BARO-698641 format. One line per 4 residues: number of its first residue (from 1); their letters; for each residue x, y, z of C-alpha. Coordinates in steps of 0.05 Angstrom, whole numbers, plus 5000, padded with zeros to 4 digits. Each point is the difference from the previous one (the first is absolute). Layout:
NUM	a	X:Y:Z ~ ...
This chain:
1	xxxx	3452:1287:4345 ~ 5047:4948:4967 ~ 4952:4997:4941 ~ 5009:5073:4987
5	xxxx	5074:4994:5004 ~ 4999:4943:4947 ~ 4954:5044:4955 ~ 5049:5056:5006
9	xxxx	5060:4956:4981 ~ 4961:4971:4941 ~ 4987:5068:4975 ~ 5074:5021:5008
13	xxxx	5020:4936:4964 ~ 4953:5013:4942 ~ 5024:5075:4994 ~ 5071:4976:4998
17	xxxx	4986:4951:4947 ~ 4977:5054:4952 ~ 5051:5028:4951 ~ 5032:5063:5018
21	xxxx	4976:5063:4966 ~ 5050:5020:4946 ~ 5004:5074:4982 ~ 4998:5020:4925
25	xxxx	5070:5019:5001 ~ 5031:4941:5040 ~ 5012:4934:4970 ~ 4972:4940:5037
29	xxxx	5050:4956:5039 ~ 5019:4934:4973 ~ 4955:4940:5017 ~ 5047:4967:5048
33	xxxx	5011:5064:5039 ~ 4922:5005:5007 ~ 4998:4928:5025 ~ 5056:5009:5049
37	xxxx	4968:5064:5028 ~ 4933:4966:5008 ~ 5031:4942:5036 ~ 5038:5045:5047
41	xxxx	4934:5039:5013 ~ 4962:4933:5012 ~ 5054:4979:5051 ~ 4998:5067:5034
45	xxxx	4925:4991:5007 ~ 5007:4931:5025 ~ 5045:5022:5053 ~ 4954:5055:5022
49	xxxx	4943:4951:4999 ~ 5037:4956:5049 ~ 5015:5057:5046 ~ 4928:5024:5000
53	xxxx	4978:4928:5018 ~ 5047:4997:5057 ~ 4976:5067:5028 ~ 4928:4976:4992
57	xxxx	5014:4935:5040 ~ 5038:5042:5053 ~ 4938:5046:5006 ~ 4953:4944:5007
61	xxxx	5041:4971:5058 ~ 4998:5068:5037 ~ 4948:4994:5058 ~ 4946:5052:4997
65	xxxx	4977:5041:5058 ~ 4934:4975:5022 ~ 4952:5038:5049 ~ 4975:4932:5026
69	xxxx	5069:4979:5020 ~ 5013:5065:5035 ~ 4933:4996:5035 ~ 5018:4932:5027
73	xxxx	5071:5026:5021 ~ 4965:5058:5038 ~ 4953:4953:5036 ~ 5059:4962:5024
77	xxxx	5034:5064:5024 ~ 4936:5022:5036 ~ 4997:4928:5035 ~ 5071:5008:5022
81	xxxx	4984:5069:5029 ~ 4941:4971:5034 ~ 5043:4949:5036 ~ 5048:5052:5024
85	xxxx	4941:5044:5022 ~ 4971:4942:5045 ~ 5069:4993:5033 ~ 5000:5075:5013
89	xxxx	4929:4996:5031 ~ 5026:4949:5051 ~ 5056:5047:5020 ~ 4950:5058:5002
93	xxxx	4959:4965:5054 ~ 5065:4995:5043 ~ 5013:5074:4986 ~ 4930:5019:5024
97	xxxx	5008:4964:5063 ~ 5069:5033:5013 ~ 4972:5069:4988 ~ 4943:4988:5048
101	xxxx	5050:4978:5053 ~ 5045:5057:4988 ~ 4947:5052:5004 ~ 4979:4969:5069
105	xxxx	5073:4997:5023 ~ 5011:5073:4982 ~ 4938:5021:5040 ~ 5027:4959:5058
109	xxxx	5069:5032:4998 ~ 4971:5069:5001 ~ 4956:4986:5063 ~ 5056:4969:5034
113	xxxx	5044:5059:4989 ~ 4951:5053:5013 ~ 5010:4988:5076 ~ 5074:5005:4991
117	xxxx	4993:5068:4964 ~ 4957:5026:5055 ~ 5046:4978:5056 ~ 5058:5031:4963
121	xxxx	4965:5065:5000 ~ 4972:4997:5074 ~ 5051:4961:5039 ~ 5059:5017:4956
125	xxxx	5035:4936:5020 ~ 5007:4966:4933 ~ 5061:5011:4956 ~ 4990:5056:4951
129	xxxx	5012:4957:4939 ~ 4942:4954:5022 ~ 4951:5059:5008 ~ 5021:5027:4930
133	xxxx	4994:4931:4969 ~ 4932:4989:5029 ~ 4974:5066:4975 ~ 5023:4983:4930
137	xxxx	4964:4934:5001 ~ 4935:5030:5009 ~ 5010:5041:4937 ~ 5026:4938:4963
141	xxxx	4944:4955:5022 ~ 4947:5046:4971 ~ 5037:5005:4932 ~ 5012:4925:5002
145	xxxx	4930:4982:5014 ~ 4979:5041:4936 ~ 5051:4961:4960 ~ 4975:4933:5028
149	xxxx	4928:5019:4985 ~ 5019:5017:4928 ~ 5034:4934:4994 ~ 4938:4965:5024
153	xxxx	4958:5033:4947 ~ 5051:4983:4945 ~ 5001:4926:5021 ~ 4923:4999:4999
157	xxxx	5000:5032:4931 ~ 5052:4953:4977 ~ 4964:4936:5023 ~ 4934:5026:4967
161	xxxx	5035:5016:4934 ~ 5039:4935:4995 ~ 4936:4959:5016 ~ 4966:5036:4940
165	xxxx	5061:4984:4956 ~ 5002:4925:5019 ~ 4926:4995:4986 ~ 5010:5026:4931
169	xxxx	5059:4957:4984 ~ 4961:4939:5027 ~ 4942:5017:4954 ~ 5048:4987:4940
173	xxxx	4989:4928:4970 ~ 5052:4984:4948 ~ 4970:4934:4986 ~ 4929:5021:4991
177	xxxx	5021:5060:4958 ~ 5032:5065:5016 ~ 4963:5065:5001 ~ 5040:5055:4971
181	xxxx	4961:5052:5039 ~ 5010:4966:5068 ~ 5075:4989:4988 ~ 5009:5072:4982
185	xxxx	4957:5023:5061 ~ 5047:4959:5047 ~ 5062:5027:4967 ~ 4977:5070:5004
189	xxxx	4979:4993:5074 ~ 5070:4970:5016 ~ 5032:5059:4969 ~ 4956:5051:5034
193	xxxx	4967:4983:5067 ~ 5041:4940:5018 ~ 5064:5038:4987 ~ 4980:5062:5039
197	xxxx	4975:4959:5060 ~ 5064:4957:4999 ~ 5050:5059:4998 ~ 4958:5041:5050
201	xxxx	5000:4946:5053 ~ 5072:4986:4989 ~ 5018:5074:5013 ~ 4957:5000:5062
205	xxxx	5031:4936:5026 ~ 5071:5030:4994 ~ 4975:5060:5040 ~ 4974:4952:5051
209	xxxx	5067:4968:5002 ~ 5030:5069:5013 ~ 4954:5013:5056 ~ 5013:4933:5031
213	xxxx	5078:5013:4995 ~ 4991:5069:5032 ~ 4957:4974:5058 ~ 5049:4943:5014
217	xxxx	5059:5049:5001 ~ 4960:5044:5046 ~ 4985:4944:5049 ~ 5071:4976:5002
221	xxxx	5025:5069:5010 ~ 4948:5012:5055 ~ 5018:4936:5036 ~ 5072:5021:5005
225	xxxx	4978:5063:5031 ~ 4954:4968:5048 ~ 5052:4946:5019 ~ 5057:5050:5009
229	xxxx	4982:5013:5075 ~ 4955:4956:5044 ~ 4995:5060:5048 ~ 4964:5044:4947
233	xxxx	4955:4943:4981 ~ 4980:4980:5071 ~ 4989:5070:5020 ~ 4955:5014:4942
237	xxxx	4958:4939:5003 ~ 4995:5009:5076 ~ 4976:5071:4992 ~ 4948:4980:4948
241	xxxx	4973:4935:5029 ~ 5012:5020:5074 ~ 5030:4930:5012 ~ 5059:4955:4990
245	xxxx	5022:4991:4927 ~ 4977:4934:4972 ~ 5062:4966:4972 ~ 4957:4979:4939
249	xxxx	4985:5072:4982 ~ 5074:5015:4993 ~ 5003:4946:4944 ~ 4940:5029:4959
253	xxxx	5046:5041:4953 ~ 5049:4946:4991 ~ 4944:4948:4985 ~ 4964:5046:4954
257	xxxx	5064:5015:4960 ~ 5017:4926:4995 ~ 4928:4982:4977 ~ 5001:5056:4949
261	xxxx	5068:4977:4976 ~ 4976:4934:4984 ~ 4937:5024:4967 ~ 5034:5050:4959
265	xxxx	5054:4949:4975 ~ 4941:4951:4979 ~ 4963:5060:4967 ~ 5063:5021:4961
269	xxxx	5010:4931:4974 ~ 4931:4994:4973 ~ 5004:5070:4971 ~ 5065:4981:4961
273	xxxx	4967:4940:4971 ~ 4939:5042:4980 ~ 5045:5050:4968 ~ 5033:4944:4958
277	xxxx	4933:4977:4974 ~ 4983:5074:4982 ~ 5063:5007:4961 ~ 4980:4937:4961
281	xxxx	4930:5022:4989 ~ 5014:5071:4973 ~ 5031:4976:4935 ~ 4948:4944:4994
285	xxxx	4946:5049:5006 ~ 5030:5044:4947 ~ 5007:4938:4952 ~ 4926:4986:5011
289	xxxx	4982:5070:4979 ~ 5047:4996:4938 ~ 4971:4933:4978 ~ 4930:5027:5005
293	xxxx	5019:5060:4958 ~ 5029:4951:4947 ~ 4939:4958:4999 ~ 4956:5061:4992
297	xxxx	5042:5026:4942 ~ 5002:4932:4963 ~ 4925:4991:5004 ~ 4991:5073:4974
301	xxxx	5042:4981:4938 ~ 4964:4937:4987 ~ 4933:5036:5002 ~ 5029:5055:4954
305	xxxx	5024:4947:4950 ~ 4931:4966:5000 ~ 4966:5067:4989 ~ 5046:5020:4940
309	x	4987:4933:4964
């Protein structure tokens, strides 16, 4: 490119050195005037040449966008996303255990209160709020179990999808040479299946947190009703069991509420941490997809240039 610029300048210099055309009716300017004009033109051209050379140097120092650099950058982003995914999988194993425990607990609460609901209808010795709350729980448990089952399915899907993504990222070997197709497939998988599984399980886990909070509030309220009068409690249990009330039986609701409270607190803490990693991963996944688009576009342009030569 610099040789072309020098050639153009040479042509301009030669052209400027030629005597100007003089019309038939106009006298030629004096010789000293012509010399002065040529010198001024030459100085102007030299200044323009210097400016062009400076612009040329500036253009040569500007870094060009290379698809190989973008490809390597995208691999590093995929590896960062894979590291976050491994941490999420560890948390997912804890979530899976909690959902299993919560499902069993809901079923146990329902069985426990079925007797109370029956007694409230037959013996009519329990407080009215207790009977109403117990009836509501049976409806809540059925809906809660459906929600927990959906969460369990979402967790299994996320674990399977994330494992597939990790396998694709682990198959990339920057040292041995990157495969554009493999990098693109990993990026597209992250922006598709991985993103859907991640956001779906996040929504399901939040629903599980709501179910847990509602169950805890119910047990605490029910415990207040049951403990409001020992006479009611003793008469009801004596009627059902046909024997004296076991002192440990009275503490079932209190112990259940306390245990659930501790479990819910731990679950919510892990869910908050999981939400934070998801917030970090969402823009990272979009960056991976954008870089993949740029690599594809640059490679297509390069092929087009080769074809037009």
